[in-house]
Structures are given as structure tokens and as C-alpha cells.
C-alpha positions in Angstrom: 0.0 0.0 0.0 3.0 2.3 -0.6 2.2 5.9 -1.5 -1.4 5.6 -0.3 -3.0 7.5 2.6 -5.8 5.0 3.3 -7.0 6.7 6.5 -7.3 10.1 4.9 -8.8 8.6 1.7 -11.6 7.1 3.8 -12.2 10.4 5.6 -12.6 12.2 2.3 -14.8 9.5 0.9 -17.0 9.6 4.0 -17.4 13.4 4.0 -18.1 13.4 0.3 -20.7 10.7 0.8 -22.4 12.8 3.5 -22.4 16.0 1.4 -23.9 14.1 -1.5 -26.5 11.7 0.0 -27.7 13.7 3.0 -28.8 16.8 1.0 -30.4 14.6 -1.6 -32.4 12.7 0.9 -33.3 15.8 2.9 -34.7 17.6 -0.1 -36.8 14.6 -1.1 -38.2 14.5 2.4 -38.8 18.3 2.8 -39.7 19.3 -0.7 -41.2 16.1 -2.1 -38.4 15.7 -4.8 -34.7 16.5 -5.1 -33.6 19.8 -6.6 -31.4 20.1 -9.6 -28.2 20.5 -7.6 -29.2 17.5 -5.5 -29.2 15.3 -8.6 -25.6 16.5 -9.3 -24.7 15.5 -5.8 -26.4 12.1 -6.1 -24.7 11.4 -9.4 -21.4 12.4 -7.9 -21.9 9.7 -5.3 -23.0 7.1 -7.9 -20.4 7.8 -10.6 -17.4 8.6 -8.4 -17.6 7.9 -4.6 -19.5 4.6 -4.8 -17.1 3.6 -7.6 -14.2 4.4 -5.2 -15.7 2.2 -2.5 -16.1 -0.7 -4.9 -12.5 -0.7 -6.1 -10.5 0.9 -3.2 -9.0 -2.5 -2.3 -8.0 -3.3 -5.8 -5.9 -0.3 -6.8 -2.6 -1.9 -5.7 -3.3 -5.0 -7.8 -3.4 -3.1 -11.1 -6.9 -4.2 -11.6 -8.4 -0.8 -11.9 -7.8 1.4 -15.0 -9.0 2.3 -18.4 -9.3 -0.2 -21.3 -7.2 -2.6 -19.4 -4.1 -0.7 -20.5 -3.8 2.5 -18.5 -3.9 1.7 -14.8 -4.6 4.0 -11.8 -1.7 5.8 -10.3 -2.2 5.3 -6.6 -0.3 8.4 -5.8 -3.3 10.5 -7.0 -6.1 8.7 -5.3 -6.2 11.0 -2.3 -6.0 14.1 -4.5 -8.9 12.9 -6.6 -11.1 12.4 -3.4 -10.1 15.9 -2.3 -11.2 17.4 -5.6 -14.6 15.6 -5.3 -15.0 16.9 -1.7 -14.2 20.5 -2.7 -16.7 20.3 -5.5 -19.5 19.0 -3.3 -18.7 21.5 -0.5 -18.9 24.3 -3.1 -22.4 23.1 -4.3 -23.7 22.8 -0.8 -22.5 26.3 0.2 -24.1 27.9 -2.9 -27.3 25.9 -2.2 -27.4 27.2 1.4 -27.0 30.8 0.2 -29.8 30.5 -2.3 -32.1 28.9 0.3 -31.4 31.7 2.7 -32.1 34.4 0.0 -35.3 32.6 -1.0 -36.5 31.5 2.4 -40.0 32.9 1.8 -40.5 30.6 -1.2 -38.6 27.6 0.2 -41.6 25.3 0.2 -42.0 25.8 -3.5 -38.3 25.3 -4.3 -38.7 21.9 -6.0 -42.2 22.4 -7.4 -42.8 21.1 -10.9 -46.6 21.3 -11.2 -48.3 22.9 -14.1 -50.5 25.8 -13.1 -53.6 25.7 -15.3 -54.6 23.4 -18.1 -52.5 23.5 -21.3 -53.7 22.2 -24.7 -52.3 22.2 -28.2 -53.1 25.2 -30.3 -53.5 23.1 -33.4 -53.3 19.3 -33.0 -52.9 18.5 -36.7 -50.1 21.1 -37.3 -48.3 19.8 -34.2 -48.5 16.2 -35.4 -47.4 17.0 -39.0 -44.4 19.1 -37.9 -43.4 16.5 -35.3 -43.3 13.8 -38.0 -41.3 16.1 -40.3 -38.6 16.7 -37.7 -38.4 13.0 -36.9 -37.9 12.2 -40.6 -35.2 14.9 -40.8 -33.5 13.2 -37.8 -33.7 9.8 -39.6 -32.2 11.4 -42.7 -29.2 12.8 -40.7 -28.9 9.4 -39.0 -29.0 7.3 -42.2 -26.6 9.6 -44.0 -24.0 9.2 -41.2 -24.1 12.7 -39.9 -25.4 11.9 -36.4 -25.5 8.7 -34.3 -22.7 6.3 -33.3 -19.7 7.0 -35.6 -21.2 10.2 -36.9 -19.2 12.6 -39.0 -17.3 14.7 -36.4 -16.4 17.4 -39.0 -20.1 18.0 -39.8 -21.2 17.9 -36.2 -18.7 20.5 -35.1 -18.5 22.4 -38.4 -19.8 25.7 -39.6 -23.4 24.6 -39.8 -23.4 22.5 -36.7 -26.1 24.7 -35.2 -28.6 23.5 -37.8 -27.9 19.9 -36.9 -28.2 20.7 -33.2 -31.6 22.3 -33.7 -32.9 19.3 -35.6 -31.5 17.0 -33.0 -33.2 19.0 -30.2 -36.7 18.5 -31.7 -37.0 14.7 -31.8 -36.8 14.3 -28.0 -38.7 17.5 -27.5 -41.7 16.4 -29.6 -41.5 13.0 -27.9 -41.6 14.7 -24.5 -44.5 16.9 -25.6 -46.5 13.9 -26.7 -46.1 12.4 -23.3 -47.1 15.7 -21.6 -50.3 16.1 -23.6 -51.2 12.4 -23.1 -50.9 12.3 -19.4 -51.2 15.9 -18.2 -53.7 17.4 -20.7 -55.8 14.3 -21.2 -56.0 14.5 -24.9 -57.8 11.3 -26.0 -58.7 12.0 -29.6 -58.2 9.1 -31.9 -55.8 11.1 -34.2 -53.6 12.1 -31.2 -53.6 8.6 -29.7 -52.5 7.0 -32.9 -49.9 9.7 -33.5 -48.7 9.2 -29.9 -48.2 5.5 -30.6 -46.5 6.1 -33.9 -44.1 8.6 -32.6 -43.1 6.4 -29.7 -42.3 3.6 -32.1 -40.3 6.0 -34.4 -38.4 7.3 -31.4 -37.5 3.9 -30.1 -36.4 2.7 -33.5 -34.4 5.9 -33.9 -32.6 5.3 -30.6 -31.8 1.7 -31.6 -30.4 2.6 -35.1 -28.4 5.5 -33.6 -26.6 3.1 -31.4 -26.8 5.6 -28.6 -28.1 4.0 -25.4 -28.6 7.4 -23.7 -31.4 8.3 -26.2 -33.5 5.4 -25.0 -32.5 5.4 -21.3 -33.2 9.1 -20.9 -36.3 8.7 -23.1 -37.6 6.5 -20.4 -36.9 9.3 -17.9 -38.6 11.8 -20.1 -41.7 9.5 -20.2 -41.8 9.1 -16.5 -41.6 12.8 -15.5 -45.1 13.7 -16.9 -46.4 10.2 -16.2 -45.6 10.4 -12.4 -46.5 14.2 -12.3 -50.0 13.2 -13.3 -50.3 11.2 -10.1 -50.1 7.8 -11.7 -48.1 4.9 -10.3 -46.0 2.5 -12.4 -47.9 -0.9 -12.7 -46.0 -4.2 -12.4 -47.0 -5.1 -16.0 -45.0 -2.1 -17.1 -42.0 -2.6 -14.8 -41.3 -6.2 -15.9 -41.1 -5.4 -19.7 -39.1 -2.3 -18.9 -36.5 -4.3 -16.9 -36.3 -6.9 -19.7 -35.8 -4.1 -22.3 -32.9 -2.6 -20.2 -31.4 -6.1 -19.8 -31.1 -6.6 -23.6 -30.3 -3.0 -24.5 -26.6 -3.1 -23.7 -25.8 -6.5 -25.4 -27.9 -5.4 -28.4 -26.2 -2.0 -28.6 -22.7 -3.5 -28.2 -23.4 -6.1 -30.9 -24.8 -3.4 -33.2 -21.8 -1.1 -32.7 -19.5 -4.0 -33.4 -21.4 -4.9 -36.6 -21.2 -1.3 -37.8 -17.4 -1.7 -37.9 -17.8 -4.5 -40.4 -20.6 -3.2 -42.7 -21.8 0.3 -43.8 -25.4 -0.9 -43.8 -27.2 0.0 -40.6 -30.0 -2.4 -41.5 -27.6 -5.3 -42.0 -25.9 -4.3 -38.7 -29.2 -4.3 -36.9 -30.1 -7.8 -38.2 -26.7 -9.2 -37.1 -27.0 -7.6 -33.7 -30.5 -8.9 -33.3 -29.4 -12.5 -34.1 -26.4 -12.3 -31.8 -28.6 -10.8 -29.0 -31.3 -13.5 -29.3 -28.7 -16.3 -29.3 -26.8 -15.2 -26.3 -26.8 -17.2 -23.1 -29.2 -15.6 -20.7 -27.2 -16.0 -17.5 -24.0 -14.8 -19.3 -26.0 -11.9 -20.8 -27.3 -10.9 -17.3 -23.8 -10.9 -15.9 -22.4 -9.0 -18.9 -25.2 -6.5 -18.8 -24.7 -5.9 -15.1 -21.0 -5.3 -15.7 -21.8 -2.9 -18.6 -24.1 -0.7 -16.5 -21.6 -0.8 -13.7 -18.8 0.2 -16.1 -21.0 3.0 -17.4 -21.1 4.7 -14.0 -17.5 3.9 -13.0 -15.8 7.2 -13.6 -13.3 7.4 -10.8 -10.4 6.2 -13.0 -11.1 8.9 -15.6 -11.2 11.6 -13.0 -7.9 10.4 -11.5 -6.3 10.3 -14.9 -7.3 13.9 -15.6 -5.8 15.0 -12.3 -2.6 13.1 -12.9 -2.2 14.5 -16.5 -3.4 18.1 -15.9 0.1 19.5 -16.6 0.1 17.8 -20.0 -3.3 19.1 -21.0 -3.2 22.1 -23.3 -6.5 22.0 -25.0 -8.8 24.2 -22.8 -7.0 26.1 -20.0 -7.7 28.9 -17.5 -11.3 29.3 -18.5 -10.3 31.4 -21.4 -13.2 30.0 -23.5 -15.8 31.3 -21.1 -15.6 34.8 -22.7 -17.5 33.1 -25.6 -20.6 32.2 -23.4 -22.5 35.5 -24.1 -22.2 34.8 -27.9 -22.4 31.0 -27.7 -25.7 31.0 -29.5 -24.4 32.8 -32.5 -23.7 30.2 -35.3 -20.1 29.2 -35.9 -20.3 30.5 -39.4 -20.1 34.0 -37.9 -17.7 33.1 -35.1 -15.4 30.4 -36.4 -13.2 30.6 -33.2 -16.0 29.4 -30.9 -15.0 26.5 -28.7 -15.7 23.1 -30.2 -17.0 20.3 -28.0 -14.2 17.9 -28.9 -12.3 17.8 -25.6 -13.4 14.2 -25.1 -11.6 13.3 -28.4 -8.5 15.1 -27.2 -8.5 13.4 -23.9 -8.9 10.0 -25.6 -5.7 10.7 -27.5 -3.9 11.1 -24.2 -5.3 7.9 -22.8 -5.0 5.3 -25.6 -4.7 6.8 -29.1 -6.5 4.9 -31.8 -9.5 3.7 -29.7 -12.7 5.3 -31.0 -14.2 6.7 -27.9 -14.9 10.0 -26.2 -14.2 9.6 -22.5 -15.1 12.1 -19.8 -13.5 12.7 -16.4 -16.8 14.2 -15.3 -17.5 17.8 -14.5 -14.8 17.7 -11.8 -12.1 16.4 -14.2 -12.9 18.9 -16.9 -12.7 21.7 -14.3 -9.4 20.4 -12.9 -7.9 20.2 -16.4 -8.4 24.0 -16.7 -5.5 24.5 -14.3 -6.1 22.8 -10.9 -8.2 22.9 -7.8 -9.1 26.6 -8.0 -10.9 25.9 -11.3 -12.8 23.1 -9.7 -14.2 25.6 -7.3 -15.0 28.2 -10.0 -16.6 25.7 -12.4 -18.7 24.0 -9.7 -19.7 27.4 -8.2 -20.9 28.7 -11.7 -22.8 25.5 -12.3 -24.4 25.6 -8.9 -25.4 29.3 -9.3 -27.0 28.6 -12.7 -28.9 25.6 -11.5 -30.2 27.4 -8.4 -31.3 30.3 -10.6 -33.3 27.9 -12.7 -34.7 26.3 -9.5 -36.0 29.6 -8.3 -37.2 31.1 -11.6 -40.4 33.2 -11.0 -42.5 31.7 -13.8 -42.9 28.2 -12.3 -46.0 26.4 -13.4 -45.8 27.5 -17.1 -45.4 25.0 -19.9 -42.1 26.5 -20.8 -40.7 26.0 -17.3 -42.0 22.4 -17.1 -40.3 21.5 -20.4 -37.1 23.4 -19.7 -36.8 22.2 -16.1 -37.3 18.6 -17.1 -34.6 18.7 -19.7 -32.2 20.4 -17.3 -33.0 17.8 -14.7 -31.7 15.1 -17.1 -28.6 17.1 -17.8 -28.0 17.5 -14.1 -28.0 13.7 -13.6 -25.2 13.4 -16.3 -22.2 14.7 -14.4 -20.0 13.8 -17.3 -20.5 17.2 -18.9 -18.2 20.2 -19.1 -19.6 23.3 -17.4 -18.9 25.6 -20.4 -20.8 23.4 -22.9 -23.5 22.7 -20.3 -24.3 26.4 -19.9 -23.9 27.1 -23.6 -26.5 24.4 -24.3 -28.8 26.0 -21.7 -28.9 29.2 -23.8 -30.0 27.2 -26.8 -32.6 25.3 -24.7 -34.1 28.5 -23.4 -34.5 29.9 -26.9 -35.9 26.8 -28.4 -38.2 25.7 -25.6 -39.6 29.2 -25.0 -40.7 29.7 -28.6 -41.7 26.0 -28.9 -44.1 26.3 -25.9 -45.5 29.6 -27.2 -46.1 28.2 -30.7 -47.7 24.9 -29.8 -49.4 25.4 -26.5 -52.1 27.6 -25.1 -53.3 27.9 -21.6 -57.0 27.2 -21.0 -58.5 29.4 -18.3 -61.2 27.5 -16.3 -64.4 29.3 -15.7 
């Protein structure tokens, strides 16, 4: 155990566990649901602290690393835990300040209820436009622009903003269908059939895209309005859902592997389906469990970023943050705007040649800017932004419901870089505000 400070590691891990789980549980008890920053804290525990507990006794065996080639440097384990602790302490301090400032509205801090009844302005127009945008998404997917193995140059190029806008609308229309179905009670035959059709198109799109997150977070998007309507999840839904999640990883892995051998997505799906059906169930269950476990095991990536900070020269000292006020302006007008390819650059430092885009989580991206001080600054900015959203004055509106729900999902994913997180929020505000105004109207009860 040379070069390890086990006792101090455990103290840092325990304190971080407390500052993540206790506020999360307390908010759920006091406010009825966790707040946005509470989800960041919980995800920090799940992705990082819990992962540390699971592998803390294996570091010295060279069993813990990345791709089985780059192993954890035990000299940086304590530093990594300190970084996590500083980040969580910062979030909790910012939270406390906002709760004190807004103490009069503290009971409504986590409210997500719609105030009033919202209906579609024009049902047919909404349905037609939703199908058009879904078909546009399929076009981008089938031409190789988006999805797994998508064209990086196109995605980050001059007209990337158009692709981003189109990509926004598929899940947005999907989410809107669910809202109308369960919160507005639209039971017309046209809408019900369109609701079923769009769900099928969305699921198939997620499968062809080879991106598990589209489907996993699609489930979350479905559950938010469903549970907000006061419904409970029946057993007849839970069992198929579990089975779906069990086969999702092996199917997705087989599909991605097949894409490396054929250019046809249809052929790749057929091969993946056959492989998935023919796998041993018990072996699949074990593999699937390991896959989900690996997906939330981010401690090694964070440690790697802390170890290699001096070698990182891609984004430093928060210099790119000056672009935030103009982040919505298309790159065709501002070619020097930061490009979200830091994951690709980090991959080159880990194992060059592996087609992946790893993330050291929000803490790692912050540390790579120049050390601990930037962890404090990044996390403070993120916490302030999320608290502002939490206490926005127009709660209960359709815009807020859509916007908050999408930000909630982003808050669960702590893999993101703060700059790109906030830049995306500006786009979301613009898109969701006009979307809600164009398609929804509030019905005033007499």
C-alpha cells in the first residue's frame, strides 16, 4: 500500500458521501423531490464515490484502470477524493446561500406542477411538424451525420447549429406527446394513434443511432409527466421495462461491433438482433450488469485527468468562457467558438486509436483547466446557474416544465463540461420558449 493515505482517503470519501447523499435525501423529504443540484450530488456519489468504495482495495493489484491498458496511479487517489470533496462542498455552500435568500419561497423550491390546463393550439399542425422533424432526424442518421460513428467534422463544423436544432426536436416532440397524453388528457383518436406512432419511431431511432442514452433518458422523459399526473407504475410495465434494459446493452454493443464490419445499418441491426437473441441468458445478465456498472464507473477517468493536468493544453484557465454570451451565434459567424471535442483530445492522451470520447466528469474537466481553483470556479458557476433555474419566477408554465425537465436530465449526467453545459442552456431557453408559445395555449377554467 505504498504511497497511499488510506485513512485520509476514507475520511474524504465519508465526508463526500455525507455531502452528496444527505442533502439529496433531505430535499426529497422536505420538498417532495430532489432539486437540480441534489441530482448533481447524487450522481457524484453514484459515478465517483461509490465507484471508489467498490475498487478501493484493488488499486494496488493493477486491476483498476481504463481499457485494461492504463492503470490507476495510486499516488493521485487522495488528490482525486479531495477534488470531489471540494466540488461537493462548493455546491452545498451555494445551495445554502440561495435557500437563505429565497427562504419565503422555500416550500416551492422543488415544485414542478403545471398551473392551469395547457392544450395544443392546433393538433394537426403539431403532429405533422413532429413527423417532419423526426424524418429529418432519420435522414441525418441514415446519412451518417449523427448517431454512433457520426461525422465529427459535420457535427462540429460551420453549420453544426442546424444539426443541433434538428437533434433537439426529436426528443422535444416526444416529450410533448407524453405531456399532452398524461397531463392534458388528450384522448382524440388522431392524437392517440400519432402518440403510438411517434413512440415507435423514437425507439427505433434510438436503436439505429446506437446511442443507449437516447432510450434510457427517453424513459426518464416519459416518467416525468407520467408520475407528475399522479399515476403509479404498474407491475405489468415494470417487468417489460426491466427486460428491455437487460437486452439494451448487449444489443447496442453487438450493433456497434457490426457497424465496424458493414456500412449498412439495416444489416448491422439484423446481425445484432441475431447475436442478442442467441446469447446465453445468464451470461448476458452478468455482462449486462457489468456494462451498466462500467458506465457509471468514472473514478479512474477523473484520477487520470488530475494526474495529467500539466500535459493538457486544449482548454485552459477558463479562457473560452468569454464566448458564453455569444455561444448561441452560429459558428459560421464566429469560427473561433470553442468546439466540443475535448473528449476526443482526452482520448488521444489515454489510448490513441481507440474510437471513444471519454469524460472525467465535470470535476475532471474543471481540474484540467488549471487545478483545484478551477474546480471551485466551475462548480460554483454550475451551482449558481442551477439554483437560478430552480427559483425562476415563472414556475408552473409549460415552458418551465419542459425546460426544467430537460435540465434535470442534464444534471444527472455529471460527465458534462460546465462551459458546454451552460452554452447548451442558452439554446434550450431559446428553443423551448418559442416551442411552448407556438404549440401550447393555456385554457382558463371558468
